[in-house]
N, C-alpha and C positions, 0 to 999 in steps of 0.2 A: 388190291396192293392197298398197304398199311404201313404207315411210316411211322417207326420208333413207338410203338404201341404193342400191348400183352394181348392176345385174344383169347388168353384162358381169363381173364378176368371179365366177366360178362355183366351189361349194366342194361335196366330197361330204359328205353327211349323217355327223354323227359321233354314238357312241353317247351316249345318254342316261345311261348309268353311267360315262361320263368322271370321273377324280377331281379334285379339286379343284388339285391340283399341276399336273396336265396340260392343266387348264383355264387355268390362270395363265400357262403355257407357252405355250399354245395365243393365248391373249389378248396375251402378248408378241410373238408372231409378227405377231399384226393390226398393234400399233402400228409394227413395223418395216416390215409392210407400207404402212403409210400414207404414210411418210418416203418408201420407194421408189415408189409406183403409187400410182395414184387410187383409194384406198379410204377410205370416209367412216368415221369414228368413232360410234358413234350409242348410245343407252342412256335412262338416266333424262333425261328432260328437264329436270328442275328440279336440275341437276347443283351450285348452291351452295346449302351451308349449313355453320353452324359448327359445329366438334367441339371433341374435349377439348382442355382447355389448362390452363398454370399460373394462368391468371388474369392474367398478365402483360401491360401494354401490348403489347407488340410481338409479341402470339402472330400465328399466320399467317390470312390472310385465310380461309379453310375448311379444313375437315378437323381431324384431330389432331397436337398438339405433340409434340415429344420431353421436354417438362418436366413434370414431372407438378405436383400441387397441392400446397401445406405440407399436414402433417400437422395436423387439426382443423380445416382451411379447406374454404369452396365457394363452386362460382359458379354464379348462375342466368341466364338470359338469354333474349331474344325477337329474333326478324328478322324481316323482310319483304322481298319481291323482286319488281319487275316485269319480264317480259321479254319483246322483241319476236321474234316469229317463232322460237320456239323448237323447231318441227317443220313438216318440210314432206312432200308425197306426191307418189307416181308412180302413176299408173294404167296397171296392165301391158296391162290388157285393150283399151285404145284402143289405134290405130295412132299411131305419131310420137308417142308422149307426152311430156308437157313435165312438170315440176318445178312445183308448186301449195302455197302455204303451207297445213299444215293446222291452225296456229294461229296466231291475230293475238297478242294480247295474253295473257300468261301472269301470275298473281298467287300468290304461295304467301306461307308465314308458318309458323313453329314456336315452340317454346320449346325450349331444352337445359338441362342443371344437370350439376354435377359435384360430389361430395364424397371427401375423403380421411380417413379415421377417426384419429383422434390416436392409439389405443390401439394400431393396427398395427408389429411391429417392420418388416416387410419394406414397402417400397417401391411400394404400390399404392393406385390411386384407382379410383371408381367414376363412370360417367355415364348419361346416357340423353338422349334425344331424341322429339319429336312432332311430323310434320309435316302439313300442311294446304293443301289448295288453296283459295284466298281466292274468286277468279273465272278465267274463260277463256271466249274467242272460239274456237268451233268454227266455222272459215273454211268446210270439206268440208261441215259440216253431219251427219258419218258418227260423231263420235266422243262425242256426248251430248246436242246441241243445240246450237242459236248460241250462247247465252249462258246457259254452265254456273255453277253455284253453288258455295257452299262442301262441300268433302269431305273426309274423313281421307286421307290419302295411305300413311303408313306411320310407325312406330316403331322405336326402337333403343333395346339398352342395353347398356354397354361395361365393361369390366376393362382397366385399362394395369396396367405392370409397369417400373418405369423402370430400366435396365441401368447409367445412370453418373450419379453426381453429383458428379464433381468434373471440373475442368479447362473448358476452353470449351465440350464439347461434352455435351451433355444428351440421350440416347436413351431411348427406351420401345417395347414390343411390347403390341399393343393385341387383343383378341379382344373382335369384335362380333355379337350376335344382331339379327336383323332383323325385322321381320314387315309384309308388306303388307296394307293393308286393302280391295284392288281384289277384284272379284268373278271370276268363272269368264270365259273367253274369248267367252261368250254375252251378258257385259255388254252393258247400253243405254251405258253412262257408260265407253267402250272407254277413254276418255284417261289413266282411271285405272291400266290397263296399262302406262302409258309415264310415269308421274310417281309411281312409287316404287323403292326400289331392292331390292326383293324380300324373300320370306319365306325366310332362312337365315342362315349363318353369314360371317363375314368376318373375316381375319387379317392384321395390317399392322406395319408398322413406321412408326417416326418421330424424325429428330434435330433438336434446335435449336443452334446453333453459332454463337457471337459470332466474329467476323471480326476481323482487325488494324485494320479501318476503326473508328475511335469512332463508336459507336452502331449499327452495321451488324450485322444479325445474319441466319441462313442458316436458312431451313428446309427438310427435305425429308421426303417420306413417300411408302410404297409400300402398297398394301392390296390382296388378292384376294378375293373373293367366289363363293358359289355359291347359286343359287336351290334349296331341297329340296323345290319341289312338281314334280309333273309336268308333261310338256309341255303335256298338255289343260288345266292350269290356269294356265299361265303365257303364252298368247297369244304378242304382239309380245314380252312383258317377256327381257331377258338371260337365259339360264340360267347363265352365268359369266361373270365380269369381273375385269378388275385395272387399277387407277388408279394414278396416279403425281401429285406435284404438287413441285414446285420454288419457292421463295418468299425474298425478303428483306423485312426491314423494318428501316427506317432513323428513327432518333431524335435528331434535331439537338437538340430544344428540350421544349417541350410538347408534340407534337403527334408522332406516329408515321405515317411515308409505309409503305405496304403493296404491296408487288408479287406476283404468283404467277402462275404457268404449270400448268394443269392439262389433264393428258393421260387420259383412258380408251377402255381399249378392251375389247367384250364379245362373248360368241357367243349368237348368239340358234337357238334350237331348239324351232319351234310344232311341234306337231303335225300342223298342215296343211299344213305348207310344208318347205322343204328348210333345212337350218342354213345362218348366213352369220356374217360377223364384220362389226364395225363399231366405230366408236370417232369420237372428238372431241377436238380441243384448244381450250381458252378461253385466253388472257392475261387477267388483269384487276388493276386498280391499287385503291389504298384509302387512306383517311386515318383514322385514330383518335387518340381525345383522351379526357380525363377532365372529368368535372361533378362537383366534390365529392370526399370521397374515396372512393364506393364504385363509383358509377357510369361505367362506359366506354360511348364510343361509336364507330359505325365507319360511315362511308359507301364502297360498294363499287360500283365500274362494271364493266363486262366485254364483250367482243365475241367471239363464236366466229369461227373463222379458217372461212372455205366452200371446198369441194372442187369441182373441175370435173368433171361426169360427161364422161364420153368418149362416151357414146351420144348425150346430147341437147346436150353441148357446153354447157350449163347452170352458174350458179354456185348450189350449193346450201349451205343452213346445216346441218350435221349435226344429230341430236337432240341436246336438252341445251346444244348451242353455238348460243344466239341470235346476232340479229344485233345486238342488243344489250340489256344488261343493266342495270339499279339495286338496291341493294339498302342496307338498313339493318340493323345489327345493335346490340342493348344489352345489356351485360352490369352484375350486380349481383355485386361480390365482396368479398374481404376489403382493408382498405385499403392492403395490400401491392401491390395490383396497378396502381398509377400508375406512371408514369415521367416522365422529363423530360428525357429526353438521355443522353449518354454522363456528363455531370459534375452532370445533373441541373438544376433552376433554380436560382438563387441559392441557397444556404444561408441561412438565418436564425440568430441568436443563440438558445442554447437547442435544436439540433438536434444529434443523434448521427448521424455516418454510420457503419454497420458493414460492411466489406467482409471476412467470411472466407475465409482459405485453407485449402487442403490442405497437410500435410506438404511437399509436394512444390513450394508455392509457388503453385500455380492456384488460380483463382478459385473459389470455391465458391456455389451458389444455397442459400442458407439459410434457415431461418425463424428469427424473431428475436421471441422473447413475453417479454411482460412490461408493466409498466406504461407507455402511451403506445402500447403499439403497436396501437391501433386506428384511429391515425392516421399508418399507416405508408407510404410509399411504395417501390417496389422502381425502382429504376435500371438502365437497360439495362446497365452494366459489372456487375450482378449485385451491387452494395452496395444497403445498405436505410437509409434516413432514416427518422428518428423525433424526434419530441419526448422528451428526455432530463433527468429528475431528477439532479444529480447525486447517489451513494449507492444507488440503486435497482440491484436486481440483477436482469440480462436472461439469457434463455435462448436459446442458440443451438444449432440442430439443422439438420442435413444428412442426406441417405441416405448410409449407408455409415461415418457418421464418428461419433464419441462426442461427446455430448451436454454441452455448456457452459454453466455457469451463473455470472456473474460481475459485478460492478460496476465497469466501466471506469472508470478514474481521468481525470478529467477537472479542468483548471481555467480559469477565465476565466467568461466569458458564452458561449462558444461561438462558431461551431460548432466541433463536436470529430470527429475520428475514429478509430475503432477498429478493428484488423486482427488479430481472433485466430487463431491457426492451429487447427484442427480435428484432432484424432487420429484413425488410421484407428480403427474398432470391431474390436475383439478380445475381446471378451468382456464381462460383465454386471458387473462389481467395478465399485464407487463410490470415488470420493476425493473428501473434500470437508476443506479447508484453511482453518483462522481464523490469519488472518497477526497477529503480535502481537511487540513487542520483550520484554525479559528483564525488566522493570518489567510486562510483562503491558498494557502500553498497544497498543490495536490503533495498525497504522502502515499508511501507503500505498505502494505499490509503483511504481516506475516499469517495473521489467520484473519478469515471472513466465513460469517455462518448467517445463514439465512434460514429460519424456522425450524433450526436447529441441525442442519446439516451443512457440514464443514465442505466449504468450496476451495479452502486453501489460499494462497498469498496471493496479491493483486500488486501489479507494478504499478510505480508512480505516476500519473498523470492519466490514467487510463479510466474507462467507465466498467462497472458491470451490469448485464443485463439477464433477465430470466424472464421467459416466457413460457405460458403454460400454467399459471399461480391462479389460486381461487381469490376472486375479488376481495380485498378487506386489508387489514394492518398485518404485517409480516414481522417477525421477529429478527430483529437483527444485530448480531455484535460483533463487534471489529477490534482487535488491536495489532500495535506493529510497533515497529523499533522506535522508541521518543516519543510514545503517544500512551494516553492513557484509554484503557480501555472502555469502549462505549457501548451500548445497550439503546437503541430506538426502535420504532415502529412505524415506518413509513407506510402509504397507502401503494397497495398494487392495483390498478385497472386497467380495464383495456388499451385507452389511449392515455396513459400516466406518463406526466412528463419525466424528465430526468430529474431527478432528486439527490440535494448533496449531502451526504454524510459527515457532518463536521467532527472532531474527535481534538480532543484539548489537547498541549502539550503537559509534562510535567514543569516545575522550576526547573531550569538549568538544562534542558534539552540540548545537547550540543552535537556536532557534525563536524569532524576535521577532514579536510579531502584535501589527498597532497596529489601535485601532477609534478611533473618534469619531463622536457622535450614531447610535449603535447599527448602526455600520456598518464595514466594513473601509475601511480608508485609504490606498488605493495612492499611492507618490510619495512618503509621508512620509522623512524623512531618518534615519536610524538610525546614531548615531554610538558608534563601539566604540573604546573603550578600557582599556590595559592599562598594566602599569608598563615597558611598551618602547615603544608610540606608541599612535595611533589610526590608523583606519580608518572610512570612511564608504561606506555602503550605501541603495539605497533599496528600498522594499516595493513589491510585486508587485501584479496584479491584487486579489490577494486579503488586500491587507496585512500578508503574509507578507517575513520575511528568514532565510531559513535557511543556517545559516553551522558552521563548526568553529572552536573559541578553543581556544587554548592554555592549559594548566593555570594556576592562578592566578587574582587577582579581577579582573573585568571591571566597569568603568563602562558602562552604556550608556544613551545618553540619546537619544528623542526628540524631532522638531522638526516641525511641519507648519502648514501657512498657517491662521487663524482657531482656532489651539489653544494654550492653554499648554505649553509643555516639560515634560519628566518624565525622570526617571534611575532607573535600578535598578542594583543591585550584582548581580552574578554569582559564584560562588564555583567553580571548577571543579577537583574533584579530580582529580589524575593517574591515581589507579587506577582509576577507576570510569567505564565506560561508560556513561553513560545520555542521555536527552534534558531538556536545560534547557528549559523553556518561559519565556518572558520576555512576559507577557501587558502590554499598556499601553491603558488606556481615557483616551482624551486630553477634556480637560473644556475650554469655553473660558473665556479667562481674565476675571476678575472687572476690571470697570474701575477704575482706581487703585488697584490693591492694592498691588503694589510688594513683596510678600512673599513668601517660600518655607516650605515647611513638610517639613521634613526626617524622615521616622518612622523608626526600628527596631523589627522585630517579632521576639520571642525567644520562646523555650520556657523553663520554670524554671531550665533549665541554663545559658541563655545563648547557646543555640544560634541561628542562624537560622531562619525558620519560610518557608516555601516556600508559596505559595496561598494567604496570607493576602487576604481580601477587605476593604478598607478603603474607609468611607464615613464622609462630613463631613457633618453635617446628613442632608439630605437626596440630597445627591450622591457618588453614587458615585464614587470616585479611582482603583481599579485594583486589581490583585492581586499581592501580591510574589513575585518570583521567589527564587531556589537564598540569593540576599544578605540576606534577610528586610529589605531597604530602598526604601523609595521617597520619591522627592524629588520634590513638585510647586512648580511655580512660579507668579507672580500668583494667590495664594490670597486669600481675606479675609483681613483682622486682627481681624475680631471673634469673640467667643467663638461655640463650637459644640460639638455632640455629636460626637465622636469613636466611632465604632462600628467593631468588627474582628471578624471571623467567619474561622474554619480549621476545618477537619476534624480532628477527635478533641482539639477544644479546648474551653474552655468560651468561649461568648463576653464579649467587653471590651468595656465602653461606660464613656466618660468624657467631662470635658466639658476642651476646650481653651481656655486662658484669654486674655483680648484681650490683645495685643502689639504695639505702636508700632514694633519691631524688624523690620530685613530679613529675618531666619533667622529660625526657631525650630527646634528639634531637639528630637524627644519619642522617649523609650522606652517600647515597649507590652512587659511582660512577661505570656504567656497563659499560663493553667493546662490542665493536663491535665484532659477527662472522666473520672470514674472508672471504671477497670476496662480502660484501655487497655493492651494486651499486644502486644509487637512479637517476631517469634522470627525468628533468623537462623542457619543449618544452612550449616556448610562442611566439607569432608572433611578429612583432616591436611595435602595440601599450600594450604590456605585457599581453596580453589577451590568454588564452590556446588556443592549434591549435586542429581545431576539427580533430579526425579519424587520429592523428598521432601515427604512430608505432615506434618502435626500433630493428632493426635485430642487433645480435650480431655475429662479424666474431672472430672467435677463430683460434690459431695455428692448432689445428686437421683440419681444414679447411672441416668441415663437415657441410651439410645445415641447417640453424634454420630456423625458425619459427619465422613471425613478431610479436613482442609482443605488443599489442595495450595500448597506453599511455590513462589514465584515461582523463574522461571530465576536470578535474584541472589540465591536461596537465602533470601528475607525473606517474612513475612507479618505484618501488621499487622491486629490485628480487638478486640473487646471482649468483656469477660465481667464477666458478675455479680458481686455482692458474695459472697464465700464463700471456700471453700478446692479448689482445683483442682488435677489434675496435666494437665500437657500433655507427650505424648508423641509424639516427632521421630523418624521412622521414613523410610525409604528403601530401596529393593532393593539387596540383596548389602551392606546396610550394618547395622552394629550399632543399635541404637535408643539413645534415652537421654531419662529421666524426669526433667524439672522442674518442682517445686512452685511453684504462683502462688497467694499470698493476697492477694484484693482486699477493702482495707478501705472501708468505704463513707465513710469520713473522710479517707481519704488519697488527694489527688490525684496522682499518682505514674504514672509509664510505667512497666511492670513488662516488663524486657528479659528475653528467653530465650535465651542464646547459648551453640549445642553445637556439638560438634566429631563428624561420624560415620566413626568409623573404618571401613576393609572388613569386612565380615563375617567371622569366623573360627570356629573349632571351640570357642573358650571357652564354658565355660557356668556360668562364676561372675558373682556380680553384685555391686556395692557401691553402699550406699548414705552419702552424705556429707552431713551436715549443718553448718553454719559457724554462729558465735555470737560476740559479741563485746560487752563491756561497755559498747562507747559509744553501739548502737545496737539498737533493736528487732530488725531483721532485717539481715542485711549482703548487700547487691545488688551482682552484678558482680564478687563474689571469682573467682577463676582457680582451677580444680581441673585438676590437673596428675597425668597416671598415668604415673612413670618417664620424666618430664621433657618428655612431649607434653601439649600443654592438649587437655581433651577436654570442659569444659563450663564456664559461669559462671553462679552463683547468679543468682537472680530474689529476688522477694520473699517467696518460701518460703525461702529460707536456706540449699536443698539441692538436691541432685541424685542422681539413680541413674541408675549407667552398667553396660549389658548387655553380655554377651559376652565379658568379660574369662576370659583363661586362669588356671587354676590356679596357686597360689604365691605366692611373695612379689612385693609391688608396691611400689614407692615412691610415697607418696601427699602431693602438697605443695599447698597453699592459697595464694596471694596476693592482697593486697588493696593498693588506692592509699594506703592510711590506716593500713595496718598491718603490723606485721612478719611475713615468710613465716613458716609452720608447716608442718611435715613429719612424716610419720609412716610405718611399715612394715607392711604388713597382709599376712595368707596366707590367700588365697581359695580355698575350694572347690568344685569342681563341684558344681552343682544346688542353689546357698546361697548368701544374701546376707549380706553381712557390714556393718553397722552402723559408721557412725565417726563421732566429732565433733569438729572443729576449731576450739578458742577462741581468735581472734585477738588478740593484745595491739596495743592503738595503737601506733604510732610515735610518738617523741617529736620534740615541736618543732613540733607542729600547730598552725593558725590557728581560734581557735573563735569564732564571730561569734553573738550575741543581738539581737534587737530585744523590748521590751517597753513598755507604757503602762500606768499606773496599775497594775504588777505582773501586769498581762496580757501575754502573749506576742502579738506579730503578723508578718503578713507583712511583708515590707519587700526591695526589690530592694540586693544587695550587689556591691561590687565591690572585692577589692583590688588598687592599684596600686602595683607595685613592681619589682624585677629582671627577673622573670618575666611575660612577657603573661599575663593572665587574661580569663576572660570573667566576665559577670556573671551570679550567681545568685538565683532569686526563694527567700526564706524561705518555709518550712513554716507552717501553722499554729500549729506549736510553736514559730517563731522563732529558730530554731536549724540551724548549719550548721558542719561542719569544712572548712577547706581546708588541703592538703599545700602550702605554699608553702617556700622556701629562708630562711635566718636573715637579721634583717636590720630595717630600718626598712619599714614598709608603710602607705600611705594607706588607710583604708578608706571608701568612700564607700557612705554607706547614703542610700535615699531611698524615700518610700512618698505614696501619692497624697492619704492625708490627715493625713500628720504631716510633709511637706514633705523637706527633705534636709539633710544633714548629712557632715562629714567629722571623720574618727578616727584617731589614729596609733598605731598598736601595733609592738612592736619584738619582733620575732618571736627567740626565745632556742632553741639547735638543742637541748638537752638538755630542755626543758619546753614544757609546753602554755600557749598565751598567748589571752588571750582578752580580747574588744573587744566592749562591751555599748554598745548605742545605747536612750538612755531619753530620748524626746523630753519637752520641758515641757508641750506643749500639742496639741492638735486644731485642725487648721485645714480649708478647707473641700477638698473631694476635688478635685484635677485632674489631669489627665496628667503624669507624670514627665518631666523637663527630660532631655534627655541631658546630659553632662559637658561645658561648653564646652572649644574647641579653645584653645591658647594659642601666641601670634606665637613663632615661632623663626628668628632671623637665620642665614642660612649663608653662608658665602664657600669660592669653590674657588680654591686656589693649585697653583701650578706647584711642584714639589720641587725643580726643576735653579736658575729663578729668582726662586723665592720670590716672584713677582708674582701678582696674584690674576688667572683667566682663564675665560671662558666654557664652560658645562658643562651638562650636561642631568641634573638631580638628580632621584632619586627617595626615597620615603618610604618602607620596607617595616615594617608593622606586623599591628595587628589591624583597623585601617579600612583603607580604600582609598583611596590617593592618586595622582592622577593626575602622571605625569611632568612637570618644570618646568625650562624654558629658563631659566638664570640669564641676567643682565644681561650687556652687554659687559665689566664690571668683575669680573663673578664674584660678584656678591652676590644674595642673593634674599630672600625671607620668608618662610616655611612656617606653615600653621595645624595643630597636630597636637593631638589629642585625649591626655589624661594616658594615660601607657603607656610600655612599651618598643617603641624603634625603632631601626634600621639607615636611616642615611641614605647613599645610594650617588651616588658623581657620574663620571659617563664624559665624555671628552672622544677623539673618534676618533683623535689623535695624541698625546695622552699616556696613555691607558688608562683604568683603571678605581682608584677609592681610595672609602674610606669608613669610617665609624665610629659606634659603637652610642650611642642617646641615650634619657636616662629621661625623661619629660615627666612632671613633678609637677601635682598638682592645687592647691597654696598657693603653691609658688615659682615666681618668673620663673624662664626657661631660657637659660641663659649661648649668646652667641653659638657657632657651631659652625663649626671651621675643617676643611676636606677636603684633603688633599694627595695630588696625582697625578703620576704620572711616564709615563717609557717603558712602553708596554704591554708586559704578559711573559705575556699569553693573546691570541692571534688565530686567528680560525677563516679555515682556508685547506681549500678543498673537503670533503672528509668527515673532517677533522681538527681539535683544537683544540691549535694548536701551542703547547708552553710555551717561553719564552725563560728558559732555566734547567733546573737540575735537582731531581727530589724524592729528598731525602739520607735513608739511613737508615742505620742503627746496622749496623756491618761484622758480615754475615750473619745477620742478623735483619729484621726486618719493622717494626722501630719507628721513626716518623718522625723524623727530627732536627730539633729547633726551627728551625736554620734555613731549612728549606722551608715554614715556616707563611705568609709573606706570598705567597709565589708560590701556595699552596694557597688564599690568602682571595681572591684574585682571582680564580683558577680557580671558585671557589664563587660569588662575585660574577657572575662572567660569564655563569656557566650559569641564575643565578635571574633575569637581566636578559634571558635569551634563552629563556625557553620554547616557541620554536618548532623549538628542540631539542628534540626528545621523548624520543630515548633516545641514551645515551653507553656506550660498553664502556672500562673502564678496561682496558689492557693493562699485563702488566709482563713486561719483559726482561732477561736477565742477558747477561754475556759468558760465554766457553768456561770460564773459570776453575772446576775441580772436578770434582766429580760430575754428571753429566748429569739424574739424576734429581732430585737435591738441587737443581739450578737450577731444576728444574719447579716443586718444591715450593715455593723460595722467591720466584719470579717470582709464583705464584699468589697465596701469602700478602700480598706486597706490592701486589698489586691489590687484594685486599679491603682493606687497611688504609687506603689512598688514596681509596676509595670509601666506607668508614665516616666517613673524617673528613669527606669533602664534606656526608655526611646530618647528621653533627653539626651541619654550617655551614649548614643549611638547604636542602641540596637534595634532592627528593624521591626516595625509593629507587625509585620506580617508574619513573625515568628511567636510574637506573644499573645496571649489569651489571659483572663483572670474570672476568677470565680471564686464567690466565698460559700464557706462551710459554717461559718458559726462554731458552735460548741457540738456538732453532731460526729466529729470523729476524733477524739482527744488521742492524744500521744502517751498521756500517763492521766493517773488516778488525780480527780479534784479533790481528793479529800485533805491535802494540804498544799503550803504556798508553792515548794516545790515541782509539784506535778501539775499546778496551776499555770507559772510562769512556762514548762514545758509545752503545756497546751496552747499557751498564748503566740503564736509561731507563724511565719512565711513557709512554706513548701514551692520548691521549684519542680515542678513535675514534667520531665520530658516526653511528649507525646511522639515525636516523629525522629528519626535517626537515620540517618543515611550515609552508607561509607565514601569517604571522598574520593571523587573521579571512579564513580563505578561506570564498571563498562556495558552500556546497554545491550551490546550486540551477545552478549552472553546469557 
């Protein structure tokens, strides 16, 4: 009896000791023979069975896949099939034999599983299967009975090793051990000899490759196997075999179409017969889909290709290639085993698509773990889709690549896309980065790259970790909204701690956030107004506007449908790069209210408080920005409780009185909490000192941990009552010790301002104590050593300076209220010299006091006179000293329980002046009203015609005033608070003019006339062109008085053009005289002009000076006219920026 074999093709017996390699070659020859001649393929009749895969929905129909499982993931499954006529027989003992079906219907089933351990560094996974016959029809009655029942067929275990984890192809090698459960050749169940894969080993190779067609994946595999049992045990089973599979998977939508061509060749060498070769070919089709997050199903049909027996001229089905076959495969795996086509199903809000890339840009098949990854699905293009909560870190792992843990930056409601690049694994070093700005506030990044590999954006307040790097420095580049790009090289190491990447903010970085009804308000209008003009932006989906503002004061107004409008003031310092947070919490309008409430929140020194939370009754109204002012419209006119809370300050509570006016202005002075300390450490150049720390030594003498100062050199903290020493140190710098005394009854801010010089070989120390008959302690007195500031005193009235060189040093002490004190000391190595400076008060001080019934009380005091001043909150001793110019001053006193009053003080230059407020009675405490604005009439006139002309008028002072356009007749009325103002008018054709104005509390202000004429300063390209010459005394840098009008217009032009961020004053000379002297003179004249502009109100951070001598003549030096043109000052614009530039674009 011969089963599905061709008797006319004779083969010589082959030795049983044939090695596996020669067997594979022999079987390959058998395949070639089938293609060239009438050779039937034969072997295991149950040829279709699922193998190892990655669990992806586009896995091949049968056999092993080239893609491995993800680390820590597993797949289990079960399958069943029904085959019709998988085996035919030919009885050689009868004359003229014919082919007869040996098996009719054949049903089998099995289970399989695979797992990849998470802790394995190399890419390996494991798997196993168990196969059994369910039922079979023995047509011949010679295989074990007409109706054969269940029986175990075989089992297998395998180990796979991934060869590639990048690019469009994934490859793996596998080794498999197999065991048949069939008996010997004499077994009555002879069908089992033809339904097992043998007891032996198999080796193979598989590949999964993504094609250029969307959603189309190609699968290839080749395997060779050998049965290790003897010929007497194998009977009809193949001794050696080889098989190959080629298939495609296509995923256009939620389902995957499958196809496969399965070729098998085998060598049979039973003990009772000659050896022969046999084989089969079977094409198959299938369809796979998903049910839920974890369950996959696949339906399969197949049909073996018959061969024509040249002896009998019959068409015969080869062994294991039935006339038809149907099968069902079920798999349960990780949630990322699903797919829905090249682009997947329509993405939903809140979903994140993760598409990792190799450094070469090729897609990676990676594992994504973290919150939400139990609901992941893998798309056909290799990307992963998962529900994502912004801010949650995700870990991305791919074979042969570094592991990345990061919270990708997303905005809006999604869906979102993240495409990180995974570096190649080069070691075991780790790099963990925390991202912050120089205020140590967490920041979001638009882009972060490490070693040139872009990782994408990061969410604020999260860290980024890379594992698998080579030890050593790693080049990191980062940029983000409202951040200056930064590049550093932190060290990656096996046990590297978290390192902070500090990014600088540009000057004017501003983020406006608008919320209402406890939710962000997209589409709200944000109006930005400066002394120059107004621009408007709309909030994004998160209720944000991110922009850069020029230096100066800005009014920010927010309007949204269904909410009351609000305004805030932002003060942009020209020298400080920081983020200005401007939060708005809009509230619905109060019906028929018609009143606005203007709040100004200040500290005891009159400085605006940023971040103060304001409530009126039970209604939160908002949080102040850097200007400390909050204006609300459509609020109730009724009496209400006003509550203000801010970090480091005592809570404030008072009553807002009932008012029928349309405007209510209130000033809120807040007191420091006891023990507030602020440290600032700078280098000799005025820059923050890197890695500076402060250690507090207290009376308890308990060990204290160093407190790191921020990248801006600042540190704020709170200390208990008692005496303390603050030691400020930094690597490669000399330390400074500042005593601080915290008194339980004194709520002041204790400031320790130190300068850390570079480390030196000096071993001498100096202890300086400062005292004065005016005050119990002298705070903020500057201590200079040989003309360089080294520290400022705090509430301990002393400093200690270490690291000084031995020898003579001049010590100078300066204070705002005191005459300068100086002395010379001789310092010795390894010794501390003690020095006390007794400061004498300056003459001409203004002393203010407040008392009732002989008891002092705290009051808010503001002098109004020839210089701008801020309000000051008197301490509980009811006393304060002001240093103001001589002349008449109005002193505005106010206190919640005593009302308000104005006193007049005539300050004398040679003696102190005292102004004392003694109220006649106490009143019911109410919030203090701000000073009332006074009307000021302004008219602008043309100098040439003496006629009134229209102009844009700006009022510049302590309070912000938006620019106002006068009428066609040149007239307008301003409302200005008491104080000193500069009124500037500009007309594009007539230039700029202005005047200074003092608005008093008591007296009406006379009308103001401003004269303008032909403009003398024009911005052309990169230069501020002057229509005239800045004149100097001969051979000197002293400016002639005749140049004052020109320089005044230049200063006003710069004040009104804050978008001009930086200007260089260039000095030039003709070629008369010595070249070196001309260079020195040109430098001195440029600096003289810069100093004049600074005195006129231009920020020094916007200016620099440089002399060019005679090197850059504007004309020929051959005549007087040319030399006159060469003796000039040029204003070169170095940096210019658009007003209200939107940083989100």
